[in-house]
N, C-alpha and C positions, 0 to 999 in steps of 0.2 A: 492747657498745662495737668488739667486735671485725668485726662484719659493719658498721659505720659507716667502718675504716679497710679492708675490702676494697672497698665502693664506692669512695671516693675513689681507692684508687690501680688500681683498674680502669677509672674513669674518664680518668684521667691516661696511665694505659697506653696504653690503647686509643686516645686523642687523640694521642697524643706517634706511635704506628706509622703515625698514617692519611698520605696520600700526599699529602693539601692540606695539611696542618700540615708535613709536610717539604719541601714545594714551596714554600711559603709562608717559611717560613725560608729556605730557600735564594736565591730572588729577593730576598726582602730585604735579607741578607745582601752580595747580589751590588752591590744599590742602595748600600749601605754605603761597601761595597770603591770603588765607582765614585766617589763623592763625595769619601774622602779622598785620592785619589787625582787629583781631579778637576785640579791644575796640571800633573802628568805628562799626561794624557792627553793636554789641550789641546793640550802643547808638542809628542807626539807627531801629531796633526794638523796643527800649523801649521809643519812641518818643510817641507813641500813650499811651503807661501804665501810663507814667509821667502825665499825665492827671487826672487820677485819681487815686490818693492816697490819698483819703480820709476814714478813720474808723468812724465807726457809734459808738459811746461810750454810754452804758447805764449803769449808776453809781450807784449803790443801795446803795452805801454810803452817797451818799451827798457833801461828802468832797473829796476826791482821785481827780477826775478830775483835778483841777486846779494844782495838783501837781505834775501829768505825764505827762499832756499837756508841764508844764516847764523844766521837766527832760527830755523829749523826744526829745527838740530841742538842748540837746547836744551831741544826740545821733545819729538822723537821722531830719535834716531839714526839706526834702521834706513829709517826711509824715505828715498829717492833720487831727489832734480829731477834731472829731464834737460832743456834748452832743445830744443824741436822746433821747427825753421824749416822746414817742410812745412806744407802745409793743413789745415784743421781736420776736413775731411770723410776726409784718410787719416790723422789723429791719430786721431776714430773707431774708423776701419776696427783700427788698430793696437791697440786698446784690445779690439774684437770676436775677436779673434784672442786674445787674452791676453798680448801683447808688453809692454802696460802696465798695471797698475794701475787709472788711472785718466788722464784729462785734465782739468789746470785752467789755465785762460785767465784770463790776468791783466788785469786796466783797471784806469783812472783813472775814477771820477766828474766830475759835473760841477762839486763842492768840491777835483779834484783830489785826492783820496783814493783808494787801492786799495781794488777791488770783485775779487770775481774769481765764475768760474762752474768747477763741479767736474760730468766726466761720468764715468760709469765704467758697469758692465753691470748695474748694480743701487741703490737707494736703503735696503738692506738694512744695508751696513758704517758703522758710523755711529765707527769711533774715528781712522782717516783724515781721512774731512772733517772731523773733530772737531777733530785735532790743526792740518791745515790752516786751520780760520777761527780758530782760536783764536792762530795766529802772524801771521796778518793784521789781527786785531783789535790785536795788539801793535805793527805795524806801523804801524797808522791811529792809534793812539794815539799813537806817537812822530811822525809826519809831522804830526798835529793841532797837537801841542806846537810843533812847528817854525814852522809857518805863525802860529801867537800868540805866536810868540817868549818862551816856556817853558823855562825851563833843566831842565836832567836834576832836579833836585832837588826843582822843583816839580811836576812830571811824577812823580816818584815819590809824592810827597804827597797827587796826587789819584786814585794809582790803590792809596793804600793803604788796606786795609779801616776801615772803623770798630771803634772798640773797643768792644764789645758782652757785659757779664758777666752772669751773671745771679748771684744771690743768695739759697739758699732762709734765712728767716729761723726755720722749726720747728728744733728740737734732734733731730741727728743723721740730718736729710735729705740724701736723696742727691744725690751734685753730676751737673752734665750728662752727664760725661763716664760717670758709672757707671747713670746710669739708662738710655743709650743702648745702654750693655753689658747690661743684664739685659733690656731689649725684646727681643732677639735672641734669648736665652737663652730666655726667657720662653715666646715666642713658638714657637719648636722642641719647646719641651716642654708646652706645648698639645695642639699634634698629635699628642702621642707619647699623651698621657691620653685625649683627643678617638677615635682612633682605634682602639684598645686596647681601651677599655671597651665602644666599639660591637660591635667584632668579640667580643671574649669575650664580652658576656651575652647576644649573639644564639648563640653556639654553645652554650651552657648550655642555651635554651629551644630550638634546633632536637634540642638531646641528649634532653630528658624528652620534647620530641613523637615523634620516632624510636623512644623505646621504648614508647609509648604506641600508635603505631601498629602495632610488632610485636606486641603485647600480652604483650610483656616484663613490663612493668608490674605485672601481676594475678600474677604468680608472685614477683617484689621485693617486693610487699605483705603475701605471706601471709608473709614472713619478717623484715622488716626494716621500721620503722615510714617512714611518709612524710615525715617531719623530717628524720630521717637519711638518708635519700632525699638530698633539698634541699640538706642542709649538703654531704653528701659530694661532691655534681655537684658544687655551687660552691668547694670549697677544693681538689677534682680540678684544675678548671679553672683557677684561680688558682695552683695549683702549676705548670700547664699555661704557663701564661704566664710565669712570674717563668723558669721555663726557657728560653723561647723569648728573654724578653730579656737571660737570661745569655749565651746566646749572642752575640746581635747584638753588649752591650756590650763583649763579648773581642775579637770582630773589630774592633770601632769601634775599641778601645782599641790591639789591634794594630798594625793599621794607620796610627792616629794619630800613633803613635809613632815607627814607622817612617818618616814620610812627614815629621814636625813642621815641619824646617828648612822645607821647600816651604810648608807652611802658615802660618807664620807671617802676622800683620800680615792686611790685604786683608778678606776676606768673615770668613774664620777669627775674627780678632781682634774685629769687629764684630758676630759673634755674643755676642762674652763669653767663649767657652769658655778662656780663657788660665787668666782669673780666676773659677773658681766658687766661690761663698761654702760653705761645709759646711753649713750653715742651711739655705741653698737646696736643696741634694741630698734632704736631709732632709725639709723640706717637701714635695718632691714625690716624695719614695715617699709618707711617710704619706698626702695627697691622693690620690693616684691608688691605692694600696690601698680607700681608704675608699671612696672613689668607686667603685672595681670592686665593691666588697659591696654595696653601697648598690643598684646598676642590675643586679649581678648575681642579689643576691634576690629585686626585681621581674623580671628575666626568668623564674626558675626557675619561680613561680609562674603568670606570662603564657602561659608554654609548657607547664602542665599543665591547663591548659584547652582547649587544640584536640586535636583526635585524629586530624592530618591533617598530613606536615611541609606541603604547599602553605598550609596557614591561619595558619602561624608571621609569617612576614613582615606579614599583615594585622594581626594580635594587637600585637606589639614594634613597629608603626610609632611610636603616640603617644610611646611609651620614646625613640625614635630623635629624634623632633620634640624630644623635650623637649633632649633632648641638645646637638642642633644648637643649638637655643635659646641654652643655657650657651654654647656656642661662640663663637657670634656675639655675645654681650654680651661676651664675655671680647674677640674682635680687638675692640670698641671702647673696650674699655675699656684696650686699650694704648697709647692717645695721650691717654685721658682717665681716669686708674685713681684720682685720689681723689674723683671725684663723689661726690654722694649719692645717685644711682641707682645706679651700681655697689657703694657701701656696703651700701647696705638687699637689694638681692640678692645679695649674697655671702654673707648670711646662711640663705637661701633652699635647705634640705638638697639638692634636684638640681643646684643652680649652686654649691656650695659648692666641692666640689672641684677648678673650674677656677678662680675667680671670687676666692674666699679665696688661691689658690697664686698669681694673678697682682698681687695686691694687696700680698702678702708679698715676690713678685718684684720688685717695682717702685718702693716705697714703705718707709718707714720707719715700720711701725704698733707700735703697744702688742703686748706679746707675747700680751696679756689675748686680743685679737681673733680670732688664728687657734686659739688653745687654745680658745677660744667656739664656732668654727665647727668645730675637733675633737669638741667636745662635741656642737654640732647634730647632727654626721653619724653620731654611736655611736648616740645616742638614736633618730636615724630608721633606721637599722639595725636597731636592736633591735625598734621598734616594726614597721618592715616585714616582719623575720622572723617577728615572734608573727601579723602577719595572714596573711603568707605563709605560712608554714607549715600555719595555718586553711585557706586557698583550696586551696593543693598539695594536703593531703591529701584534699578533697573533688573536686579538679580530677582528679587522678589516677582516679578510677575514673568521671572521664564521658566518654564516647565519640558519637560521630556527629556530624554538622556542629554548628560554631563558632558562637556567637550573640552574638560579639564580648562587650565586656564585664556583658551580660547572666548571662553562666554563671559570674561572679564572683559571686552572688545563690546561684544553684542551688548552687556547690560547698561557700560557707558549710552549708547544709543539709541535704547530705551527713554530713559534718561533724560537724556536729551532731545528726545521726541512728544515726552509726555509733557 
């Protein structure tokens, strides 16, 4: 048993010290710091732009400017309108010199209702044109109501949104607000599960192939059983993944707590990070770990079938396709989480980590369903571990060019002959 722990900690420490692990962790941490400080970063780069918020206005009607100026204050207080009395061509030249942010030309259409043309250096900016268009739309509604002799009360009734409430008849079903928050949260965690499983499973396959290519495996086999080697590497890299995630969670927690005031509402609130149910966190951790062990066991014996590092990607490509398929189905399920197709596929072991977690996060389902998913994963991991250990035991003795999955049969024969 001591040799098992030696392999486990050797795998963990050797990977922990690698440049790739350190660089990946640092880059991911920097990205996380950037995301949690996004509001401050945007404000920093917008300081120069805030000085130029003037819009030149050519009012061909002679009467719309005061109306739009007053109406715009309720939409965007920072935007400043300025009457431009010279030619349109000269105004365009002023915009090109960046004296003005844009040029707004006000007109009346054949129905004597406002219309406009907005000119700027590019059409990539949506906020200012959007605010101007919304303001003009309000003005148009008021002027049209005046032409039709509608009172302000009648106009407000026309503009009033229809009352439309959605009620779930199923007991303990999530509300529309809870579902919207859960969708954002599940979306983010699905990405974490997807990329983490791919990265760490490939790391295991690469680790096994590297040792085989350097003939270290022949020395290890004489002192440690292949089964102990396989699970030592799987658990060692699992410990590595937990270390990396602990660092990233610590960084994320620190900067979220530091910028909590600026993160209130908006995108942060939309993702549902302000009210994360404890059960969702527990299920996310459970399905992540089970998904990791399922794919890690698969990756370990696939890596044992190749003798060259160059062949690793070819061998694990089908596994990557399976993970990607589960992720794509989960993305589809975010909008239709209670369909029969999603329910059935959530019990397929290789899809269960993502799909069952997605259903738990999005729906209120009986406890026995995720429990059944967990049991299915545990049984699958045990069966795959038993089969994988046999393939691994024979696979580590195979050298030469890989013949893809035909080598599995050869590996099993070597295990029997051993």
